[in-house]
VOBA-1610 file (N, C-alpha, C; in pm, whole numbers, padded with zeros to 5 digits, always signed):
BEGIN
Cys-00176-04123-01582Cys-00232-04176-01426Cys-00268-04289-01430Pro-00146-04383-01409Pro-00176-04563-01349Pro-00247-04582-01262Ser-00312-04493-01152Ser-00416-04495-01035Ser-00594-04533-01165Gly-00608-04509-01210Gly-00685-04497-01374Gly-00759-04357-01383Ala-00809-04220-01280Ala-00781-04182-01362Ala-00720-04090-01567Gly-00845-04121-01572Gly-00882-04179-01838Gly-00769-04184-01821Ala-00733-04356-01757Ala-00612-04460-01819Ala-00735-04550-01851Met-00729-04649-01943Met-00782-04706-01978Met-00715-04814-01975Ala-00822-04966-01997Ala-00772-05105-01951Ala-00597-05184-01980Ala-00635-05132-02177Ala-00502-05107-02200Ala-00309-05114-02119Asp-00391-04943-02026Asp-00267-04890-02026Asp-00234-04911-01850Leu-00295-04990-01835Leu-00227-05061-01652Leu-00197-05201-01690Pro-00133-05249-01551Pro-00017-05358-01615Pro-00105-05499-01582Asp-00194-05466-01547Asp-00291-05673-01564Asp-00378-05653-01640Gly-00422-05484-01636Gly-00546-05521-01807Gly-00696-05543-01737Arg-00745-05485-01590Arg-00808-05480-01559Arg-00904-05328-01617Trp-01009-05274-01530Trp-00999-05160-01583Trp-01071-05094-01470Pro-00944-04955-01478Pro-00947-04882-01367Pro-01085-04834-01226Met-01198-04835-01312Met-01308-04850-01202Met-01367-04944-01179Lys-01465-05040-01084Lys-01541-05193-01068Lys-01665-05090-01175Leu-01718-05200-01212Leu-01887-05193-01253Leu-01996-05129-01129Gly-01965-05215-01006Gly-02090-05200-00949Gly-02059-05018-00915Thr-01896-04949-00866Thr-01919-04821-00860Thr-01934-04810-00935Leu-01912-04769-01020Leu-01949-04683-01176Leu-02111-04656-01154Phe-02246-04805-01106Phe-02355-04816-01139Phe-02427-04709-01068Lys-02345-04769-00943Lys-02352-04702-00809Lys-02375-04536-00809Asp-02269-04516-00844Asp-02205-04299-00864Asp-02281-04246-01004Ala-02356-04349-01072Ala-02463-04286-01212Ala-02574-04268-01143Leu-02622-04343-01113Leu-02761-04387-01022Leu-02755-04265-00917His-02657-04273-00814His-02622-04150-00735His-02657-03965-00791Ala-02584-03951-00940Ala-02616-03846-00970Ala-02738-03823-01072Leu-02791-03955-01072Leu-02913-03884-01177Leu-03027-03877-01043Phe-03025-03948-00993Phe-03128-03903-00880Phe-03127-03786-00729Ser-02930-03699-00774Ser-02927-03594-00653Ser-03010-03425-00735Arg-02991-03400-00651Arg-02974-03218-00673Arg-02949-03205-00701Ala-02941-03098-00842Ala-02837-03018-00971Ala-02767-02919-00823Ala-02605-02929-00837Ala-02526-02921-00739Ala-02505-02729-00781Thr-02539-02732-00948Thr-02541-02559-00951Thr-02701-02526-00901Glu-02694-02310-00966Glu-02845-02281-00933Glu-02905-02253-01090Pro-02995-02213-00995Pro-03041-02187-01190Pro-03100-02051-01177Tyr-03032-02049-01383Tyr-03014-01899-01381Tyr-03061-01907-01494Pro-03120-01752-01538Pro-03104-01655-01541Pro-03194-01627-01387Asn-03234-01711-01420Asn-03429-01652-01293Asn-03427-01910-01198Pro-03474-01773-01094Pro-03494-01682-01017Pro-03326-01597-01038Gln-03315-01470-00985Gln-03124-01415-00966Gln-03174-01362-00816Pro-03026-01409-00802Pro-03015-01455-00672Pro-03057-01302-00603Asn-03049-01248-00455Asn-02992-01128-00416Asn-02930-01060-00448Glu-02891-00922-00475Glu-02765-00855-00460Glu-02686-00825-00367Thr-02651-00770-00297Thr-02565-00712-00152Thr-02521-00555-00195Glu-02518-00446-00080Glu-02419-00375-00144Glu-02325-00300-00070Arg-02242-00466-00062Arg-02094-00492-00134Arg-02105-00524-00286Leu-02154-00621-00374Leu-02128-00671-00488Leu-02166-00522-00622Arg-01997-00604-00704Arg-01948-00521-00783Arg-01988-00520-00919Gly-02118-00443-00988Gly-02172-00515-01094Gly-02091-00362-01178Arg-02137-00321-01268Arg-02167-00241-01366Arg-02116-00127-01332Leu-01940-00072-01407Leu-01949+00085-01344Leu-01974+00163-01393Met-02026+00320-01335Met-02093+00428-01330Met-01986+00525-01298Trp-01984+00634-01378Trp-01925+00727-01398Trp-01942+00881-01424Ala-01965+00942-01255Ala-02011+01091-01226Ala-01927+01176-01283Pro-01946+01210-01401Pro-01854+01352-01456Pro-01852+01464-01346Glu-01918+01496-01273Glu-01924+01616-01219Glu-01800+01709-01164Gly-01753+01529-01071Gly-01635+01642-00986Gly-01480+01581-01084Cys-01507+01549-01271Cys-01411+01436-01322Cys-01249+01585-01315Thr-01150+01571-01276Thr-01043+01670-01361Thr-00957+01639-01388Gly-01052+01451-01498Gly-00876+01419-01606Gly-00823+01436-01582Cys-00754+01377-01415Cys-00677+01365-01437Cys-00571+01308-01437Asn-00669+01148-01559Asn-00670+01011-01628Asn-00552+00895-01532Leu-00542+00962-01325Leu-00495+00805-01300Leu-00636+00713-01270Cys-00762+00714-01345Cys-00873+00606-01302Cys-00771+00489-01421Val-00778+00623-01524Val-00685+00486-01650Val-00566+00453-01672Lys-00486+00540-01559Lys-00369+00466-01543Lys-00381+00324-01454Asp-00476+00318-01393Asp-00398+00227-01234Asp-00529+00080-01358Cys-00554+00100-01406Cys-00667-00015-01464Cys-00598-00134-01506Pro-00580-00187-01384Pro-00522-00311-01516Pro-00637-00367-01597Ala-00728-00417-01647Ala-00727-00429-01732Ala-00789-00362-01904Asn-00790-00268-01851Asn-00735-00131-01986Asn-00860-00108-02036Ala-01009-00140-01878Ala-01174-00161-01930Ala-01185+00009-01997Ile-01071+00105-01887Ile-01162+00264-01914Ile-01004+00373-02016Asp-01094+00438-02082Asp-00966+00534-02184Asp-01083+00707-02075Leu-01034+00762-02137Leu-01091+00872-02109Leu-01035+00970-02190Phe-01124+01009-02332Phe-01074+01148-02454Phe-01101+01249-02347Val-01057+01336-02348Val-01016+01490-02334Val-01113+01616-02395Leu-01153+01637-02455Leu-01209+01776-02577Leu-01200+01892-02519Asp-01205+01921-02314Asp-01172+02096-02309Asp-01153+02095-02157Lys-01009+02060-02122Lys-00993+02020-01978Lys-01103+02128-01911Lys-01048+02282-01977Lys-01059+02406-01930Lys-01189+02382-01877Ala-01291+02363-01942Ala-01423+02366-01925Ala-01483+02201-01947Lys-01424+02127-01871Lys-01404+02031-01820Lys-01530+01947-01957Gln-01501+01910-02056Gln-01523+01861-02126Gln-01479+01749-02112Phe-01541+01549-02109Phe-01487+01453-02097Phe-01548+01308-02079Val-01505+01233-02183Val-01597+01164-02270Val-01557+01015-02178Met-01663+00972-02120Met-01525+00804-02006Met-01604+00764-02148Arg-01487+00616-02200Arg-01534+00472-02258Arg-01496+00349-02181Tyr-01594+00336-02154Tyr-01594+00174-02029Tyr-01639+00038-02059Asp-01535-00046-02101Asp-01587-00154-02169Asp-01566-00275-02061Val-01695-00378-02057Val-01730-00486-02005Val-01680-00600-02030Gly-01665-00551-02106Gly-01579-00694-02152Gly-01470-00788-02166Arg-01329-00624-02083Arg-01246-00647-02082Arg-01220-00606-01900Cys-01301-00559-01793Cys-01338-00507-01699Cys-01352-00674-01675Thr-01233-00644-01531Thr-01237-00778-01357Thr-01294-00704-01233Phe-01396-00617-01295Phe-01447-00576-01130Phe-01373-00546-01047Cys-01221-00533-01093Cys-01151-00529-00908Cys-01182-00424-00857Gly-01205-00320-00863Gly-01285-00112-00760Gly-01103-00057-00795Gln-01015-00099-00879Gln-00835-00053-00859Gln-00961+00121-00908Cys-01009+00182-01000Cys-01102+00242-01053Cys-01197+00380-00980Met-01207+00287-00865Met-01268+00338-00772Met-01221+00410-00634Gln-01092+00284-00664Gln-00965+00369-00515Gln-00914+00466-00614Ser-00846+00481-00678Ser-00776+00590-00749Ser-00816+00675-00775Cys-00993+00743-00787Cys-01040+00854-00842Cys-01013+00882-00660Arg-00970+01025-00705Arg-00981+01150-00549Arg-01121+01188-00510Phe-01227+01177-00631Phe-01321+01273-00627Phe-01446+01233-00620Glu-01437+01023-00614Glu-01518+00946-00626Glu-01619+00959-00712Cys-01516+00972-00824Cys-01639+00945-00986Cys-01711+00801-01050Trp-01619+00712-00965Trp-01685+00584-00996Trp-01750+00508-00879His-01874+00467-00991His-01893+00351-00803His-01980+00214-00923Ala-02008+00091-00834Ala-01987-00026-00882Ala-02196-00004-00842Ala-02297-00007-01009Ala-02384-00100-00985Ala-02401-00185-00930Asn-02455-00194-00789Asn-02476-00305-00744Asn-02638-00408-00766Asp-02684-00325-00843Asp-02803-00384-00876Asp-02838-00420-01095Asp-02698-00384-01126Asp-02687-00446-01292Asp-02519-00586-01297Trp-02576-00616-01233Trp-02486-00671-01217Trp-02389-00802-01323Ser-02559-00820-01407Ser-02576-00994-01524Ser-02570-00957-01641Leu-02399-01003-01684Leu-02417-00886-01805Leu-02288-00985-01845Ala-02397-01064-01868Ala-02399-01159-01987Ala-02443-01163-02149Gly-02331-01230-02207Gly-02393-01164-02305Gly-02357-01286-02466Thr-02429-01323-02580Thr-02395-01389-02676Thr-02317-01346-02830Thr-02294-01200-02804Thr-02197-01091-02900Thr-02132-01024-02788Val-02028-00932-02831Val-01947-00815-02809Val-02061-00654-02831Asp-02110-00632-02894Asp-02197-00554-02937Asp-02270-00505-02771Gly-02266-00363-02719Gly-02356-00349-02565Gly-02283-00382-02490Phe-02127-00420-02465Phe-01999-00439-02387Phe-01926-00264-02351Thr-01923-00205-02459Thr-01883-00003-02463Thr-01972+00091-02433Tyr-01964+00120-02331Tyr-01997+00220-02249Tyr-01996+00346-02245Tyr-02032+00449-02349Tyr-01952+00577-02389Tyr-02036+00675-02217Tyr-02017+00752-02130Tyr-01992+00854-02079Tyr-01975+00999-02128Gly-02077+01080-02094Gly-02029+01240-02104Gly-02175+01217-02123Glu-02177+01390-02231Glu-02216+01393-02270Glu-02231+01429-02427Glu-02422+01402-02460Glu-02418+01305-02550Glu-02357+01368-02668Asp-02348+01559-02640Asp-02315+01527-02835Asp-02212+01531-02852Asp-02073+01536-02699Asp-01897+01532-02653Asp-01947+01318-02726Val-02000+01288-02667Val-01998+01165-02676Val-02005+01092-02848Glu-02102+01241-02900Glu-02186+01177-03032Glu-02033+01218-03101Arg-01889+01320-03079Arg-01829+01375-03102Arg-01696+01292-03106Val-01706+01225-02979Val-01535+01124-02910Val-01624+00969-03122Leu-01731+00933-03112Leu-01733+00850-03155Leu-01765+00913-03308Ala-01753+00980-03381Ala-01782+01030-03524Ala-01577+01009-03631Glu-01523+01081-03516Glu-01300+01056-03513Glu-01300+00920-03527Pro-01205+00920-03533Pro-01135+00736-03581Pro-01053+00765-03465Val-01074+00641-03391Val-00988+00606-03265Val-00889+00506-03219Glu-00790+00535-03190Glu-00732+00326-03146Glu-00812+00309-03112Glu-00844+00161-03131Glu-00948+00096-02991Glu-00918+00092-02813His-00792+00063-02832His-00676+00058-02686His-00571+00055-02664Pro-00578+00229-02692Pro-00398+00278-02677Pro-00326+00231-02574Val-00193+00163-02603Val-00107+00121-02526Val-00104+00226-02368Lys-00147+00211-02278Lys-00106+00256-02198Lys+00056+00302-02112Val+00093+00386-02081Val+00260+00330-02032Val+00254+00421-01904
//
């Protein structure tokens, strides 16, 4: 850029520096004694609002296994394992690391089985361990985990 952003003195036609030293020191002193532009994190934690979308929660009581939420998820963050549709035995796998918190699953579900927890939103981590949640009866979840399953099946 000939105007100086990222340019060196040799890059400019007359060999001058893109910024005057006085301006450079003035900006440096201003930044040194100014308040930070960012907010401290993780403490104190900001107040949650009612409309905040945190980690998704699934209530299997109303689920019919229609798979609409899975098909409509743009991030492929949820998978439904149907163990017995007549007995309503389902296990839902939710991958927080893939989720974009768009809320499409909540809109697609006709039985309001999905809701976003507005108090569980701080989902950062240093590893990917613990980013996958399994919802359903404990025995059903163990059964799904015991079987080898493709990590994220391709959805048509």
